[in-house]
Biopython code that builds the backbone (N, CA, C, O; Angstrom):
import numpy as np
from Bio.PDB.StructureBuilder import StructureBuilder

atoms = [
    (1, "MET", "N", (16.235, 13.108, 35.931)),
    (1, "MET", "CA", (15.450, 14.463, 35.773)),
    (1, "MET", "C", (13.663, 14.198, 37.429)),
    (1, "MET", "O", (12.585, 13.604, 37.433)),
    (2, "SER", "N", (14.472, 15.103, 38.480)),
    (2, "SER", "CA", (12.928, 15.020, 39.935)),
    (2, "SER", "C", (12.228, 16.045, 40.045)),
    (2, "SER", "O", (12.669, 17.182, 40.212)),
    (3, "ILE", "N", (10.724, 15.632, 39.934)),
    (3, "ILE", "CA", (9.512, 16.507, 39.877)),
    (3, "ILE", "C", (9.103, 16.225, 41.310)),
    (3, "ILE", "O", (8.835, 15.068, 41.634)),
    (4, "GLN", "N", (9.034, 17.320, 42.276)),
    (4, "GLN", "CA", (8.011, 17.820, 42.806)),
    (4, "GLN", "C", (6.484, 17.327, 43.254)),
    (4, "GLN", "O", (5.838, 18.346, 43.502)),
    (5, "VAL", "N", (5.757, 16.255, 43.428)),
    (5, "VAL", "CA", (3.795, 16.399, 43.170)),
    (5, "VAL", "C", (3.457, 16.996, 44.574)),
    (5, "VAL", "O", (4.142, 16.936, 45.595)),
    (6, "ARG", "N", (2.288, 17.565, 44.392)),
    (6, "ARG", "CA", (1.412, 17.426, 45.783)),
    (6, "ARG", "C", (0.110, 17.796, 44.863)),
    (6, "ARG", "O", (0.097, 18.419, 43.802)),
    (7, "TYR", "N", (-1.048, 17.190, 45.634)),
    (7, "TYR", "CA", (-2.168, 16.968, 45.554)),
    (7, "TYR", "C", (-3.121, 17.421, 46.887)),
    (7, "TYR", "O", (-2.978, 16.902, 47.994)),
    (8, "PHE", "N", (-3.752, 18.090, 46.698)),
    (8, "PHE", "CA", (-4.519, 19.078, 47.445)),
    (8, "PHE", "C", (-6.135, 18.458, 47.618)),
    (8, "PHE", "O", (-6.791, 17.715, 46.887)),
    (9, "ALA", "N", (-6.565, 19.363, 49.404)),
    (9, "ALA", "CA", (-7.792, 18.618, 49.333)),
    (9, "ALA", "C", (-8.287, 17.269, 48.827)),
    (9, "ALA", "O", (-7.651, 16.226, 48.980)),
    (10, "SER", "N", (-9.803, 17.388, 48.039)),
    (10, "SER", "CA", (-10.420, 16.445, 48.319)),
    (10, "SER", "C", (-9.771, 14.806, 47.203)),
    (10, "SER", "O", (-10.216, 13.660, 47.137)),
    (11, "LEU", "N", (-8.523, 15.525, 46.474)),
    (11, "LEU", "CA", (-7.456, 14.860, 45.297)),
    (11, "LEU", "C", (-6.295, 13.761, 46.058)),
    (11, "LEU", "O", (-5.831, 12.678, 45.702)),
    (12, "LYS", "N", (-6.078, 14.692, 47.366)),
    (12, "LYS", "CA", (-5.009, 14.064, 48.396)),
    (12, "LYS", "C", (-5.180, 12.943, 48.652)),
    (12, "LYS", "O", (-4.233, 12.157, 48.637)),
    (13, "GLU", "N", (-7.031, 12.368, 49.105)),
    (13, "GLU", "CA", (-7.871, 11.565, 49.919)),
    (13, "GLU", "C", (-7.764, 10.704, 48.468)),
    (13, "GLU", "O", (-6.945, 9.786, 48.426)),
    (14, "ARG", "N", (-8.360, 10.917, 47.608)),
    (14, "ARG", "CA", (-9.228, 10.222, 46.038)),
    (14, "ARG", "C", (-7.302, 9.388, 46.295)),
    (14, "ARG", "O", (-7.407, 8.249, 46.751)),
    (15, "VAL", "N", (-6.153, 9.724, 46.118)),
    (15, "VAL", "CA", (-4.712, 9.303, 45.326)),
    (15, "VAL", "C", (-4.680, 8.743, 46.773)),
    (15, "VAL", "O", (-4.300, 7.586, 46.597)),
    (16, "GLY", "N", (-4.831, 8.883, 47.844)),
    (16, "GLY", "CA", (-3.929, 8.296, 48.952)),
    (16, "GLY", "C", (-2.598, 8.775, 49.341)),
    (16, "GLY", "O", (-1.866, 8.202, 50.149)),
    (17, "HIS", "N", (-2.325, 9.895, 48.697)),
    (17, "HIS", "CA", (-0.992, 10.197, 49.683)),
    (17, "HIS", "C", (-1.370, 11.838, 48.965)),
    (17, "HIS", "O", (-2.069, 12.143, 47.999)),
    (18, "GLY", "N", (-0.550, 12.681, 49.937)),
    (18, "GLY", "CA", (-0.321, 14.262, 50.055)),
    (18, "GLY", "C", (0.682, 14.807, 48.661)),
    (18, "GLY", "O", (0.400, 15.792, 47.979)),
    (19, "SER", "N", (1.716, 14.042, 48.476)),
    (19, "SER", "CA", (3.105, 13.559, 47.157)),
    (19, "SER", "C", (3.447, 13.198, 47.244)),
    (19, "SER", "O", (3.275, 12.823, 48.403)),
    (20, "ALA", "N", (4.105, 12.756, 46.867)),
    (20, "ALA", "CA", (4.788, 12.058, 45.256)),
    (20, "ALA", "C", (5.210, 12.946, 44.831)),
    (20, "ALA", "O", (4.785, 14.053, 44.501)),
    (21, "GLU", "N", (7.334, 11.792, 44.826)),
    (21, "GLU", "CA", (8.361, 12.493, 43.935)),
    (21, "GLU", "C", (7.999, 11.882, 42.832)),
    (21, "GLU", "O", (7.056, 11.093, 42.889)),
    (22, "LEU", "N", (8.632, 12.104, 41.674)),
    (22, "LEU", "CA", (8.625, 11.739, 40.201)),
    (22, "LEU", "C", (10.205, 11.542, 39.344)),
    (22, "LEU", "O", (10.542, 12.594, 38.801)),
    (23, "ASP", "N", (10.722, 10.938, 39.241)),
    (23, "ASP", "CA", (12.067, 10.486, 38.749)),
    (23, "ASP", "C", (11.748, 10.152, 37.263)),
    (23, "ASP", "O", (11.141, 9.175, 36.823)),
    (24, "SER", "N", (12.297, 11.188, 36.604)),
    (24, "SER", "CA", (11.665, 10.950, 35.202)),
    (24, "SER", "C", (13.117, 11.069, 33.664)),
    (24, "SER", "O", (13.649, 11.962, 33.004)),
    (25, "PRO", "N", (13.143, 10.449, 33.708)),
    (25, "PRO", "CA", (14.209, 10.996, 31.602)),
    (25, "PRO", "C", (14.521, 12.113, 30.926)),
    (25, "PRO", "O", (15.595, 12.586, 30.554)),
    (26, "ALA", "N", (13.287, 12.491, 30.819)),
    (26, "ALA", "CA", (12.930, 13.843, 30.005)),
    (26, "ALA", "C", (11.718, 14.666, 30.059)),
    (26, "ALA", "O", (10.609, 14.135, 29.999)),
    (27, "PRO", "N", (11.813, 15.461, 30.128)),
    (27, "PRO", "CA", (9.753, 16.348, 30.548)),
    (27, "PRO", "C", (9.025, 15.385, 30.111)),
    (27, "PRO", "O", (9.121, 14.498, 29.263)),
    (28, "LEU", "N", (8.273, 15.747, 30.871)),
    (28, "LEU", "CA", (6.365, 15.917, 31.011)),
    (28, "LEU", "C", (5.885, 17.039, 30.621)),
    (28, "LEU", "O", (6.268, 18.182, 30.376)),
    (29, "THR", "N", (4.367, 16.041, 30.628)),
    (29, "THR", "CA", (3.146, 17.094, 30.697)),
    (29, "THR", "C", (2.343, 16.839, 32.098)),
    (29, "THR", "O", (2.115, 15.676, 32.430)),
    (30, "ALA", "N", (1.950, 17.836, 32.850)),
    (30, "ALA", "CA", (1.315, 17.083, 33.645)),
    (30, "ALA", "C", (0.118, 16.316, 33.950)),
    (30, "ALA", "O", (-0.199, 15.793, 35.018)),
    (31, "ARG", "N", (-0.680, 16.341, 32.499)),
    (31, "ARG", "CA", (-1.080, 14.871, 32.515)),
    (31, "ARG", "C", (-0.289, 13.949, 32.328)),
    (31, "ARG", "O", (-0.435, 12.833, 32.826)),
    (32, "GLN", "N", (0.989, 14.402, 31.328)),
    (32, "GLN", "CA", (1.454, 12.543, 31.848)),
    (32, "GLN", "C", (1.705, 12.394, 32.517)),
    (32, "GLN", "O", (1.693, 11.179, 32.715)),
    (33, "ILE", "N", (2.292, 13.303, 33.841)),
    (33, "ILE", "CA", (2.534, 12.977, 35.111)),
    (33, "ILE", "C", (1.679, 12.022, 35.785)),
    (33, "ILE", "O", (1.829, 10.839, 36.091)),
    (34, "TRP", "N", (0.485, 13.091, 35.972)),
    (34, "TRP", "CA", (-0.646, 12.459, 37.131)),
    (34, "TRP", "C", (-0.898, 10.579, 36.718)),
    (34, "TRP", "O", (-0.962, 9.671, 37.548)),
    (35, "GLN", "N", (-1.019, 10.427, 34.889)),
    (35, "GLN", "CA", (-1.033, 9.414, 34.245)),
    (35, "GLN", "C", (0.017, 8.035, 35.116)),
    (35, "GLN", "O", (-0.188, 7.025, 35.788)),
    (36, "GLN", "N", (0.927, 8.643, 34.684)),
    (36, "GLN", "CA", (2.446, 7.362, 35.983)),
    (36, "GLN", "C", (1.715, 7.559, 36.845)),
    (36, "GLN", "O", (0.653, 6.978, 36.621)),
    (37, "LEU", "N", (1.712, 8.280, 38.076)),
    (37, "LEU", "CA", (1.394, 8.019, 38.837)),
    (37, "LEU", "C", (0.105, 7.750, 39.518)),
    (37, "LEU", "O", (0.032, 7.427, 40.704)),
    (38, "ASN", "N", (-0.999, 7.909, 38.652)),
    (38, "ASN", "CA", (-1.760, 7.561, 38.876)),
    (38, "ASN", "C", (-2.826, 6.750, 37.916)),
    (38, "ASN", "O", (-3.887, 7.138, 37.427)),
    (39, "PRO", "N", (-2.160, 5.491, 37.826)),
    (39, "PRO", "CA", (-2.691, 5.146, 36.220)),
    (39, "PRO", "C", (-3.912, 3.941, 36.530)),
    (39, "PRO", "O", (-3.994, 3.135, 35.603)),
    (40, "ALA", "N", (-4.670, 3.743, 37.441)),
    (40, "ALA", "CA", (-5.902, 3.217, 37.404)),
    (40, "ALA", "C", (-7.728, 5.007, 37.201)),
    (40, "ALA", "O", (-8.905, 5.069, 36.845)),
    (41, "LEU", "N", (-6.512, 6.038, 37.795)),
    (41, "LEU", "CA", (-7.692, 7.059, 37.200)),
    (41, "LEU", "C", (-7.019, 8.220, 36.960)),
    (41, "LEU", "O", (-6.136, 9.026, 37.252)),
    (42, "PRO", "N", (-8.419, 7.666, 35.882)),
    (42, "PRO", "CA", (-8.138, 8.966, 34.484)),
    (42, "PRO", "C", (-8.004, 10.526, 35.379)),
    (42, "PRO", "O", (-8.612, 10.492, 36.449)),
    (43, "LEU", "N", (-7.338, 11.774, 35.091)),
    (43, "LEU", "CA", (-7.258, 12.862, 35.691)),
    (43, "LEU", "C", (-8.312, 13.663, 35.222)),
    (43, "LEU", "O", (-8.369, 13.993, 34.037)),
    (44, "PRO", "N", (-9.487, 14.139, 36.383)),
    (44, "PRO", "CA", (-10.763, 14.768, 36.040)),
    (44, "PRO", "C", (-10.204, 15.796, 35.216)),
    (44, "PRO", "O", (-9.094, 16.205, 34.877)),
    (45, "GLU", "N", (-11.594, 16.091, 35.001)),
    (45, "GLU", "CA", (-11.324, 17.718, 33.134)),
    (45, "GLU", "C", (-11.156, 19.048, 34.233)),
    (45, "GLU", "O", (-10.196, 19.760, 33.940)),
    (46, "THR", "N", (-12.122, 19.603, 35.738)),
    (46, "THR", "CA", (-11.389, 19.740, 36.007)),
    (46, "THR", "C", (-10.955, 20.265, 37.629)),
    (46, "THR", "O", (-11.489, 20.959, 38.494)),
    (47, "VAL", "N", (-9.848, 19.607, 37.503)),
    (47, "VAL", "CA", (-8.929, 19.831, 38.192)),
    (47, "VAL", "C", (-7.831, 20.889, 38.046)),
    (47, "VAL", "O", (-6.948, 20.643, 37.224)),
    (48, "LEU", "N", (-7.783, 21.814, 38.605)),
    (48, "LEU", "CA", (-6.079, 22.814, 37.815)),
    (48, "LEU", "C", (-5.390, 21.903, 38.739)),
    (48, "LEU", "O", (-5.535, 21.066, 39.630)),
    (49, "THR", "N", (-4.221, 22.812, 37.719)),
    (49, "THR", "CA", (-2.865, 22.003, 37.453)),
    (49, "THR", "C", (-1.885, 23.717, 37.455)),
    (49, "THR", "O", (-1.925, 24.671, 36.678)),
    (50, "ALA", "N", (-1.003, 23.426, 38.846)),
    (50, "ALA", "CA", (-0.441, 24.815, 38.804)),
    (50, "ALA", "C", (1.569, 23.816, 39.147)),
    (50, "ALA", "O", (1.797, 22.783, 39.777)),
    (51, "VAL", "N", (2.492, 24.692, 38.446)),
    (51, "VAL", "CA", (3.812, 24.488, 38.055)),
    (51, "VAL", "C", (4.505, 25.874, 39.344)),
    (51, "VAL", "O", (4.345, 27.073, 39.570)),
    (52, "ASN", "N", (5.164, 24.912, 39.782)),
    (52, "ASN", "CA", (6.355, 26.636, 40.739)),
    (52, "ASN", "C", (4.832, 26.939, 41.010)),
    (52, "ASN", "O", (4.490, 25.980, 40.317)),
    (53, "MET", "N", (3.758, 27.403, 41.385)),
    (53, "MET", "CA", (2.873, 28.405, 42.116)),
    (53, "MET", "C", (2.100, 29.049, 41.127)),
    (53, "MET", "O", (1.656, 30.180, 41.329)),
    (54, "HIS", "N", (1.912, 28.474, 40.143)),
    (54, "HIS", "CA", (1.446, 29.268, 38.055)),
    (54, "HIS", "C", (0.365, 28.416, 36.995)),
    (54, "HIS", "O", (0.329, 27.821, 35.919)),
    (55, "TYR", "N", (-0.017, 28.607, 37.524)),
    (55, "TYR", "CA", (-1.670, 27.847, 37.204)),
    (55, "TYR", "C", (-0.845, 27.952, 35.751)),
    (55, "TYR", "O", (0.036, 28.719, 35.363)),
    (56, "VAL", "N", (-1.831, 26.356, 34.868)),
    (56, "VAL", "CA", (-0.803, 26.588, 33.821)),
    (56, "VAL", "C", (-2.231, 25.369, 33.299)),
    (56, "VAL", "O", (-3.201, 25.154, 34.027)),
    (57, "PRO", "N", (-1.995, 24.619, 31.708)),
    (57, "PRO", "CA", (-2.893, 24.382, 31.448)),
    (57, "PRO", "C", (-2.069, 22.793, 31.356)),
    (57, "PRO", "O", (-0.855, 22.650, 31.218)),
    (58, "ALA", "N", (-3.275, 21.487, 31.495)),
    (58, "ALA", "CA", (-2.457, 20.161, 32.202)),
    (58, "ALA", "C", (-1.736, 19.648, 30.793)),
    (58, "ALA", "O", (-1.402, 18.472, 30.939)),
    (59, "ASP", "N", (-1.413, 20.120, 29.567)),
    (59, "ASP", "CA", (-0.309, 19.504, 28.625)),
    (59, "ASP", "C", (0.546, 20.577, 29.053)),
    (59, "ASP", "O", (1.620, 20.346, 28.499)),
    (60, "SER", "N", (0.629, 21.381, 29.578)),
    (60, "SER", "CA", (2.123, 22.511, 29.593)),
    (60, "SER", "C", (2.975, 21.181, 30.567)),
    (60, "SER", "O", (2.601, 20.284, 31.323)),
    (61, "LEU", "N", (4.609, 21.796, 29.905)),
    (61, "LEU", "CA", (5.686, 20.902, 30.062)),
    (61, "LEU", "C", (6.010, 21.220, 31.618)),
    (61, "LEU", "O", (5.290, 21.937, 32.313)),
    (62, "VAL", "N", (7.031, 20.673, 32.007)),
    (62, "VAL", "CA", (7.213, 20.369, 33.850)),
    (62, "VAL", "C", (8.529, 19.623, 33.845)),
    (62, "VAL", "O", (8.799, 18.487, 33.454)),
    (63, "GLN", "N", (9.045, 20.281, 34.220)),
    (63, "GLN", "CA", (10.960, 19.948, 33.657)),
    (63, "GLN", "C", (11.610, 19.874, 35.664)),
    (63, "GLN", "O", (11.022, 19.979, 36.741)),
    (64, "ASP", "N", (12.709, 19.700, 35.357)),
    (64, "ASP", "CA", (13.521, 18.926, 36.669)),
    (64, "ASP", "C", (13.856, 20.718, 37.285)),
    (64, "ASP", "O", (14.210, 21.828, 36.890)),
    (65, "GLY", "N", (13.363, 19.827, 38.722)),
    (65, "GLY", "CA", (13.330, 20.506, 40.432)),
    (65, "GLY", "C", (12.107, 21.078, 40.074)),
    (65, "GLY", "O", (11.842, 22.016, 40.825)),
    (66, "ASP", "N", (11.175, 20.858, 39.133)),
    (66, "ASP", "CA", (10.082, 22.058, 39.254)),
    (66, "ASP", "C", (9.027, 21.560, 40.441)),
    (66, "ASP", "O", (9.449, 20.680, 41.192)),
    (67, "GLU", "N", (7.661, 22.074, 40.659)),
    (67, "GLU", "CA", (7.104, 21.341, 42.244)),
    (67, "GLU", "C", (5.584, 21.848, 40.968)),
    (67, "GLU", "O", (5.339, 22.944, 40.464)),
    (68, "LEU", "N", (4.719, 20.253, 40.797)),
    (68, "LEU", "CA", (3.573, 20.965, 40.191)),
    (68, "LEU", "C", (2.463, 20.781, 41.003)),
    (68, "LEU", "O", (2.504, 19.668, 41.525)),
    (69, "ALA", "N", (2.010, 21.082, 41.148)),
    (69, "ALA", "CA", (-0.073, 20.833, 42.069)),
    (69, "ALA", "C", (-0.890, 20.762, 41.862)),
    (69, "ALA", "O", (-1.376, 21.727, 41.272)),
    (70, "PHE", "N", (-1.784, 19.563, 42.156)),
    (70, "PHE", "CA", (-2.864, 19.571, 41.489)),
    (70, "PHE", "C", (-4.381, 19.990, 42.586)),
    (70, "PHE", "O", (-4.717, 19.619, 43.711)),
    (71, "PHE", "N", (-4.904, 20.797, 41.708)),
    (71, "PHE", "CA", (-5.982, 20.772, 42.427)),
    (71, "PHE", "C", (-7.263, 20.809, 42.319)),
    (71, "PHE", "O", (-7.676, 20.688, 41.166)),
    (72, "PRO", "N", (-8.322, 20.982, 43.436)),
    (72, "PRO", "CA", (-9.837, 20.228, 42.679)),
    (72, "PRO", "C", (-10.431, 21.915, 42.449)),
    (72, "PRO", "O", (-10.347, 22.854, 43.240)),
    (73, "PRO", "N", (-10.809, 21.893, 41.597)),
    (73, "PRO", "CA", (-11.680, 22.712, 40.858)),
    (73, "PRO", "C", (-12.299, 23.599, 42.245)),
    (73, "PRO", "O", (-12.284, 22.771, 43.156)),
    (74, "VAL", "N", (-12.945, 25.201, 42.905)),
    (74, "VAL", "CA", (-12.693, 25.554, 44.323)),
    (74, "VAL", "C", (-13.573, 26.806, 43.712)),
    (74, "VAL", "O", (-13.378, 27.677, 42.865)),
    (75, "THR", "N", (-15.276, 26.207, 45.117)),
    (75, "THR", "CA", (-15.944, 27.271, 44.733)),
    (75, "THR", "C", (-16.256, 28.700, 46.291)),
    (75, "THR", "O", (-15.727, 28.504, 47.385)),
    (76, "GLY", "N", (-16.753, 29.413, 46.148)),
    (76, "GLY", "CA", (-16.979, 30.337, 47.398)),
    (76, "GLY", "C", (-18.419, 30.427, 47.747)),
    (76, "GLY", "O", (-19.364, 29.641, 47.682)),
    (77, "GLY", "N", (-18.318, 31.210, 47.998)),
    (77, "GLY", "CA", (-19.784, 32.436, 48.388)),
    (77, "GLY", "C", (-19.510, 32.592, 49.764)),
    (77, "GLY", "O", (-20.221, 33.320, 50.457)),
]
sb = StructureBuilder()
sb.init_structure("model")
sb.init_model(0)
sb.init_chain("A")
sb.init_seg("    ")
for serial, (resi, resn, name, xyz) in enumerate(atoms, 1):
    if name == "N":
        sb.init_residue(resn, " ", resi, " ")
    sb.init_atom(name, np.array(xyz, "f"), 0.0, 1.0, " ", f" {name:<3s}", serial, name[0])
structure = sb.get_structure()
């Protein structure tokens, strides 16, 4: 099972790269994927997660072939 992971804005700098690929034998939640790829960094509570360009809760399952994205909160003005 292959999942493409993308990091945006300040998260990209925080984890040190803009993307990663995760191979997993079973579906995982977005939160579990963050933990596997960034074991030294807890998932910030304010981070937004999206699967295939649709916002989802961090506890949503990510399936084979999905693209998972992590975004910091966005403010405007």
